[in-house]
Every structure is written in C-alpha cells, then in structure tokens.
Phi, psi and omega in degrees: 000318180298322180297314179298316179300314181298324179297309183288329177293320178298317180298310183291329178295337179291340181088164184297327182294335177267325182291314186302314178303320180295311182296315182294321177298313180299316179300316179303317179292322178297322181271017170072030173280155173295144187302321179296316180293323179295316179296318178299316179298316180298316180294319179297319178296317178297316179295321177298317180292323176300316177299318177301316180300316181296319182290321177297319177296324176297317179298313181297317179292325178294326182273352187304317178302320179290320179297316179299323180299311180289326181299322179294324178291326187266032178283157175101003177286149188266350181240136178271133175263097193273347176089156187292332180301317181290322179292317178300317179296321180296325182296333180285352178283339179304137186295341180267002184303323182295332181273340189299311184292307179300317179294319179298318179292320179298314178298317179302311180298321179296318181292324175295315180298323179279357182065027175276341175214154176254004185260124172252106186278112177255008184277065183301325181305322185268017170299343179299331179289339173273327181287330184298309177295325177296316179293321178300314179296319181298312184285337177275319185254353178057044179234114178301310185292322177299314179299316180295315180299315179300319178300312183290321177298318178298321179294325178288318177303322180299328180291313182292324177290325175303320176297317185294322185265355189305313184295314180295319178303312182290319183294317185281312185269351179071026184262073185300138176080007180235166168211178181251137179237014175282094199295330179300327181266325182286321185264351182226313181289342177267315181302322180296309176298324177301314179293320179300319178297321178296321178293316178299324179300337182270355183263111181302140180085301180298325181293351179265350181291120181226090182258113179229157180296326180296317180291320177299318181297319181292328183278323186242009173067227186299334179293343179267002177293143181309320182294323179288317179299317179300317180296314181298314179300318179298317179297314181298317180298319179296320180292319180299320183269011173058041177278149175289161183299333180292342176259329183295314184295311177299324177298314181294317179294321179298314180293321176299319179297319178298318181298327181274318188281327185302311179299329183289320180287329174294323177297325178295316178299318181292329175299328177275325183282327185302312178299323177297315180299318179293318179295321179295319181294316178297320180298315182290324180297319180297329185258338186233005176102170186292337181274002180290144180213156181209133175244134180277117180283123185231174180291151180303333184296343177299337179275001184283356180285353181277120181301327180295328179294315179294320177299317177301317181300309186295321180286325185287326186304308179295328178294318179296318178296322180296313180295328177297329181278329188255341182280142179285151174076011177269121189252003175220144176274131194283057179294309178294321180299326180300326178293338183265348183299326178306319184275326175300322182297333180300310182287328177296319180291319179296318179295330182265001180055039175087000178286112186297319179301310181293322181297316181294314179300316181297316180297315181293319178298316179301316182293323178296316176301320179297322178311312188277317181290315178296326176292321179297319183279355186309318179299317178292318178300319180296319179298318178297311185296315180291325177294330180275358175100007178280125182277121182231150179262357180184208179287147180217156180205184180194161179302330181296339179273356183275355182292152181303324183288322175290324176300316181295317180299314181292321180298317178298319179298320179294328179290326184274349183239000000 
C-alpha cells in the first residue's frame, strides 16, 4: 500500500503541468492515435496549462497591492483562511488516498462502458476535491472505509454533473468535446449562480440589465476591447485602494495582459485536446455504435479563456474584500478565497451567459455564503488539517470546506459528539 501511495503521491507532487502531458499522451494511444500525434497533444495540453498557471500568477501578483491594502484593514479575524493548496496537500495524507485514483478510474471506465455517463475524467490533479470530504470524514470519524467510500462516491457524482453541464459548458466557452469535473465548482459553484440568476429574473427592471463585453465593444469601439477594459479596471482599482502611481500602472498593465493572454493559452490547450476528443469519439463509435459520445473531463481553469470571466474576477475581488470587512459574523479575512475567485467566476459567467452584472453579483453572493459556511466548518477543518500534520496556531478553514457535502459531514459529527 505504501508503495502505491508513494507512486501516486510522486505523480501528483509533479503538478498538473507534468501530469496532464502524461495522461493525455496515454489517452491518445488508447484511442489509437499515432504516437507522435499523441505526444504532441499531451505536450500542448501541458504547455497550455503551464501558460494558464503563469497568467493566473500574473493576475494574483498584479492584484497584490490592492489585496494588501484591504488585508491591513481586515486584521483581527479569529480564523485563518489558508487556501486550497494547503488543504489539497493535507487530503493526500489520508491512508486511502493511494486507492482513490486507480479505483476512481476503474469505476469511471466501467460507467462509460455501460453508457451510464459520457464523461471520462482525466483531471487527476483535482482528485483532491474528492479526497477532501473523504479525509474530513476519516479524521472526524476515524473510519478508513467511510473515507474511501465518500471519496469514490464524490468522484462518481462529478461524472454525472459533468454530463449535465457539458452542453452549456461547450456552448458558452466553445470547448467542444470537453466538460468540467472540478466538483467544488460544478456541484456548488454553479448551482448558486444559477439560483441568483433565477432571483434576478424575478426583479422588474433589473432583469433587463444585460451588460456584456460584446455590447460594450459595439457601443464604445476600441475602448471596449478586453485589453483596454483590463487597463481601465486596473487603474480604477488602484485609485480605490489609494495606491501610488508607481503601483497603479503595473497593476493596470498586468490586468490588461491577463485579458489578452488568457484566451491564447487556453487556445493552446484546446489545440492539444481537440485531436484527443475526435479520436475518443471515433474510438467509442466503433465499439458502442454511432450514438456513442464522450466528453473529456477537465479542470475548471479551461474556462478562463473567456474575457468576461477575467473581468468578473477583477471587479469581484475588491467587492468580496469589502463585504468581508462590513458584514457581521465574518470571522476570517478571505485571503485564500481570493485565490479561488478566478475559478468561481468561470461558473458565474457561464450561468449568466456572459452578462457581467449578473456574473459579478453571482460571484460576490457565492463568496458571502462561503464566509459563513466555511467559518462554521472551521473546527472540523482544523481537526482534519492538524491530524494531517498541518501546523496551525488556531482555527483554520478554506472555501473547499464550504460545500454542502463537507457541511453535512461536519454537522453529523457535531450531532454525535
């Protein structure tokens, strides 16, 4: 068991940029692609994901002066928001982690073969989102089998939700042959914006507001181009947070750069994924008939190529920080949550079909809900994290603990103790 665990831990420690080329190349060979084409597809996907990582880091570094400004105002919170990287790493300490990936893949392949799902999840990197509730249950209830079962059930649920959102995902983002299997966003980050949109539909007047980058571009010409909008938003954000001009200009240029570069690196990933998708579809048709179909389950970051998503992210971040400061009963300043807003915005934008007003409202509402739910689960989250060896000085939490399934696990534990 230790050997298996070490193998998979070594693989996941390499990061998604190293894992994805290997997985995509192997998939290409399984789907009967020529070895050279399979390797090319794998490398393109890996390079594209590397580009995504670099651009997201550029966004975070560009926004850092504004984040630091609010962080100084927001001192004195009693719970630490440690961010998903630390939580994800802790989840791999669970003793069943080594079994999760191979068993999950076997179940996935069986369900595809039985035609119970059309989603083939290759997003091995994000198995941590299945492991987190399993690890939480394991460390709270001290049950190996309960933790493993919860992990596997969560991985299966991600497949069915991937099926449900596939059409909208492909139609809005233009990502043919793919879907998203990052369950925290598909099963939680999407339903909340969907509900927010339904509520907005009931508000007379407001339900007519339709602000999109395309409409802005048509009305104001070149000033509506993503690169110009990114620069303007950066300048406004710098002025609001009282930054000196020496920080405002780099911030604005950085955000403008993200608006331009993000769609390009996503296009590189799609250059690698498209041949895999076509080969997979042909492979399935030969074995399961003409009505066979298959969608490749991928990371939420594949949706970051949409300019409206990045605009939503940049506008939402200062609003989320502001609400953390003024709302009652908020016990953590959302430092870790801010790193996740980029991905939360993907589902908010998709649910709103690119309507910026609705996307921003949805993202902020989701984050406000997270303030309270993640704070409520903090004692259980802290127990899991400390049991996994994470050194903490007090209570800690993260957006990943705000999901209904983690909330349910912790609530049951409170009832039993």
